[in-house]
N, C-alpha and C positions, 0 to 999 in steps of 0.2 A: 350491655347489649353490645355485640360486636359490630364496629363501624363498616359500613360498606365502602369498597374501593372501586373505582372506575377501571374498566378494561378496555383496551383497544385491539382492533384486528382489521385487517383488510381482507374482505370477501368479495366473491362473485357474485353480484346482484342478478341472479337469474330469473327473476320475477317476470322480466320481459325482455325479450331479445330485440336487437337492433336489425335493421333490414339486411346486413351483412352476417347475420347469424352470431354476432359477438354480445357480450354482456359486460357491463361497465362495472369496474372495480371500485369499490366504496370503503371507506373507512368506516366501520361500525363501532360506537362507543356505547358501552353498557353501563348502566348506573341505577342501584335501587331498582333492578329489573326492568328498567326502561331502556329502550334501545333507539338509538338515533343513528340514521345513514347520512355519510357526508360524501359529496362530489369532490374528489382530490384530483391533484394532477398526475393520475395515472390512466392509461390507455384501455380500452376495451379488449377483452380476450374472449376467445372461445372456450368452452368448457374443457377441451381437450389440451389446449395451451396452458390453462390455468392450473391442471393437474401436473403439467410439465414442471412447474416451478419447485415441486416437491423433490425432483430428481437432484441427486448429487452429480449427475454427468450432464448438466445442462449445457448444450452445445451453442444454441441459437444466441447470437450477441444481443439481439433486441429482448429477449427474455431474460438474459442475464442482467441487462441494465434494469428490467422492470422488477426482477426480484431485489435488487440492490435498493431501488426506490421505494418498495414496499416496506422493506426493513427500516430505511429512513423515516418514512411517514410513521409507522407505528412508534419508532424511538422518539419522534418529535411529540407525539401525542402523549406517551408516557412520561416525557419531561416536563410538560405542561400540567399533567396531573400532580406532579409533587409541588407545583407553584400554588396550587388551589386548595385552600382549607378555609372553609368548606368547599366542596366540588359543586360547580352548577354548570348546566350546559351552555348557558349564556355567557359566562365568563370564559369557558374553555373555548367557545368560537370566536371571541374577541382575540384571543391569543394565537389560536391556530390559523385563523384567516386575516392576518394583518393587512392592512392597504399598502399596496407596493407602489412606489413613486417611480417614475423616470423610465418605465419599461414601455419599448416600443415592440409589440408582438411581432411584426413582421420582419424586424430588423436583428439579423443574427448577432450583430456586434454588440448591440444593447444588452442581448440576452446574455452573451459572454461576460460583458461588463458587471452584470447584476450578480452572476454566479461567482465571479472573482471577488466581489464585495462579500457575498456571503461566505466564501471560503476563509477569507482574511479574518471575518467577525468570529468564525470558528476556531482560529487559532492555526489553520492550515496554510501556511504562508509558502510552503514548497510547492503543493498543488496549485496554488493561486499563482504562484510566479509562472509554473508551466503553462497554466492557461493564458496567462497574459503573452507569452511568447508565441502560442498559437495564434491569439487575435491580432499581434503585430504582424505575423507572417501573412495572415489572410488580408489585412488591410494593405499591406505591399502588394499582393497579388491583384486584388479587386477593392477599390474604394467603397463600394456600397454592396452590400450582400443581403438578400432575402432567403428564407428556406426554401421556397421555390425554386431558388436558383441552383440549389445543391443537387445536381443530377449525377449520374455516372459520367457523362461527358466533362461536367466541371471538375469533378473529383480527378479524373485521368489528367486534365490539363494542368490542375494544381500540383499533383503528383510530378508530373513532368517539369514544371517550372521549378518546384523546389530541388529536384534533382539537378538540373541545368545550372542552378545558382549555387551549388556545392554542398547542398544538405546531404548528410548521409541517410541511407534508408532507414536506420534506427531513429533517426529525428523525424523524418517522414512520417513513420508509423506513429510516433508520439504525438505528433499535430493532428494527424488524421483521426486517431482514436478519441482525442479530445474533442474533435467537431462531431465524431459520431455521438459521443455522449450528449452533447448540446442539442444535437437532432433529435436524440430520443426524449430529451427533456420537452421539447417543442411539440412532440406527438402527444406526450403525457399531459400537455396543458392544453391540447386541443389546437395548437398554432399551425398544424399541417397534418393532413391525413396520413395514416400509417401506409396506405397504398403507394405513398410517394417515398418511402424509405428505400434510399439508394445502397445501402451498405449490405448486400446480398450477394451469394456466389454467382447468381445469375446476372448480377447487375455490375458491382464494383467490389472489390477484395483490398483491404488495406495490405500493403505489401510487409512481409516479414523482415525483420531486422538481420543483417547478415550475422550468422553464427561464428564469429571468430573465437577460436579457440584461445582461452586465457588462463588455462589450468597448468601449474607448474610441475615439473618431474621432481622426484625424490632428489635427486642430484642437485637440482637447481635450488630447491627448499634447502637443502643443506648448506649450500653456499651462502645463501642469504643468512640463515640461523648463525653460521659460524664468522660473518663478517664482523670485523671489530671497528666501530664507529667510535669518533672521538668522544670519551666518558662525557655526560651531561650536556651534549650538544643536540640541537634539533634533528641531525642525522640520526644520531642514537634514538631518540624518541620516536621518530618516525619509524624506523626500523623495529622497535620494540611493540609499538601500537599495531603495525602491520602483521607482526607475528601473533599477537594477542588475538587479532580477529581472526588469523588462520587457526590458531590452536582452540578458539571458544566458538566453535559451531559457525564460522564465518560471519560473526557478529558485525553488523554495519557500524559505521564510526558514530552516527547519531545515537545508536544504541549504547555504544561504548561511553560517550559523554554522559548520557543519562543514568548510567549505574551508580546505585547507591551501596553503602556497605549492608543496609538491609536486605540486598539481594544475595549476598554470600551466606550460605548455609554449610558450614564445614568445608568438605571438598567439592561442593556444589554451587553453582552460579544459576540463580533462577531468575528470570524476567521476562517481560513481555515486549514484544516488538512495538516499536513506535509506529510502525506502519499500520498496525492493526489497532490502534487506539480508538478509533471511529466504529471498530466493530463492535457490535453488541456484546457485553461483557459476557453473557453466557457461551457466546461462540468463541471467546478467546481462549487460546491455549498457551501456557507459559512454554518457554523455552528452558530445558534443563541442561546445564553443561557441566561435565565433570572437570574439575580443575586440577590439571597436572602441575608438576612441580615448576616447569618453565613458566606456565601462566601465572602461578603464584609469585614467582621471583619479579615478574613485569609488575604486578599489582605493588609488591613491596618497595620497588626501585621508583615507581612514577607515582604511586598513590600517596594521598595526604596521611600525616600521621595520625589526626584525630578521627577514629574510626567510630564515630557515632553512627548510629543506623541511619540518619536521615542526611547523613554528609554525603556528597558525591564522591566516589573513589577517586577519581582523576579531577585535577583543578583546571577544569575547562569551563563549565558552567557555574552558576551560583544560584542561589534561592530566589523566587519571585522574578525570574528571567522572563522577558517579553518572547512571544513566538518567533518576532522578526530577529530579535538579538540572538536568540539560540540558533535560529538557521543560519546567521551570519557567522558565528563562531564555529558551528559544524562545518560549514562550508569551507571556512578558512582553514580549519584543521585537516580537512580532506585534500585540500589543495596543496598544503605543506607535505603532507605524508606522500601524495603522488610525485611532487617534485624531489623530494630526498630519495625515495625508492627508484626513480628513474635514474639518478645518478650512481646509486648504489649498484643496479643491475648492469649498467654500463660499464662499471669497474670490474664486475664479475664476469663479462663477457655473455650475459643473457639477453638474447635478442627480443624476447617477448615483453610486450608492455605489461608491466607490473604494477597495476593501480591496486585501490582499496578493494574494488570488485574482485580482482584475481585471487585475493586471499579467499574470498568466500567460496569461488569457483575451485580455487585449488583444495579447499577442505572436502567439497562433497565429491570431487573426483578422485582424490587419494583413497577415500573411504570406499568408493565404489570399486577402484582397482584392486583394493585389499579384500574385497568380496562382501562388504558390509551390506545388508538388505537394504532395498531401496525404500522401504517402509522407515528403516531407522535413519537414514539421511534425510527423508522428507520431513520427518517429525524434528530431526535436530536443526534443519534451517527453518523451521517455523512455517512450512508449507502445509496447506489443507486441502490440496486439490486431489489428492489421493484417497478415495472411499477407504481403501484398505487400511491406510495409516491410522483411522479412528480405531480400528481393531486391534492395533499393535500399540497404542499409546501407553497402555498399562502394563505392557510386557517387557519393556526395556528397563530392567532395574539398574542400580547404580553400579554394581559390577560389569554389567554389559556396556555402560556407558564408558566405564574406565577401560574396558578391553578396547573399545573403539578409539578412544582417546590416544591410548598409547600408540595405535598405528600411525598417528600423524607425526611422530618423531622417530620412526623407526630407522631415519636416515642418521641418527646418532649412533647406531649401532655399527655402521660401516666405517 
C-alpha cells in the first residue's frame, strides 16, 4: 500500500472576512485526507490582492515580500516533513512553532537581531552582515526605535541624516530596503497594522541608487586583455580572473570560487548562482556558459591539476568550509582583484572604475551593443524578472551561445 505524504500550501481562508474585507492567509497541511489550518506570520489580504500574487509582473513592494514569505513558509513546512517519519500533526507543530526567546515585539532592533541570528543559522552570512550594518546605522541615528515610530517623516529624516554623514544613495537604498523587509515581517507577525505601512508612493519612496555607467568600451577591454602582467603574480591572477568573469556571462567572484570540475561539460560551463541558493529548487535556473579558448586558457593556467569532479577548479575554497570562512575568502579575493585592476587601468589610462562588477556590466553591455536579444542577455546573467525570458530558455542552443560568446572578444580582430 502506497504511503501517504503530507503536503503544505498557503491559502486564503475566505470562510470569514475581517472588518476591513480581508481574509487571513493560513498554512494548510494535508495528510491522510485530514486538513489542518495554521495561523502563520503572514498578513491578511483581499481576494484581489491574493490573486495578484500569481502575476509575474508584481509591482507592489508589500505583495512582493508577502510572496517571498509564502514561499519560505511552505519550504519550511516541507523541510520539516522530511524530518518526520512517521508524520504526525503534533510533531509537526512542535517543530514548526518553536518557542522564541529574547523577542521584544515592539522593538525594531531586537527584531532585526533575531533576523540576523536566523540568517547566520542558515549560513547566509553576507545577508546577515548587511542587516547588521543597517542595525548599526539605525542605532546611531536613534537609540530606541519602535515600529510605530517608522513614519514617512522618520524615513525622510533618516535618509537626510545618512546623506549628510557621507553615505552614498546606493547605501541609503540598501539600508532602507532592509528596514522595509523588517517592517513587512512585523506586519506579518501582527506587531503593527498594515495601515501603518509607510513605504508607499503616496507616503515615502526609497531613493534609487545612482546609475553610474560602469561598462567598458571594446577598445578599453582590448587594452586590459593585452596588458602583460608579471607572470604568476597577484596582478596577473587578478587580471585573468576579471577577464574570466567578463568572458563567462559576468559570473561573480563567489560563483567563480565555488566552481567545481563537475560544472564543466565539454565546451560548456553549467552552474547555479549562489545568490539563488535559497530559492525553491524548482524555480532555480542554471547558467550555461560557452567556454571560449581564452576562458579555457585561464582555467588551465590557474586551475588545480587534479580534475576530480568534486574538486574546486580554482584553489581558493576547500571542502567543508564554514559560511563565515567562505565569505571572508571571497571578500578578500574580490578586494585583491579590485586593487590590482585599479592599478592596471591607471597604467592603461582608463579613467573608469574597473571593479569586479564592471566585468559583469561590460559583458551585458557589449552583447547589447552587438545586437544580442535582451532575452538572451537576461538568461545569461541569470535574471528571471523578464517573463519573456522563460519562453526563450530552450531556444538558445549551444551554437547560439558560441556565436554571442565570440562577440565578447571582437577586439582581438582589430
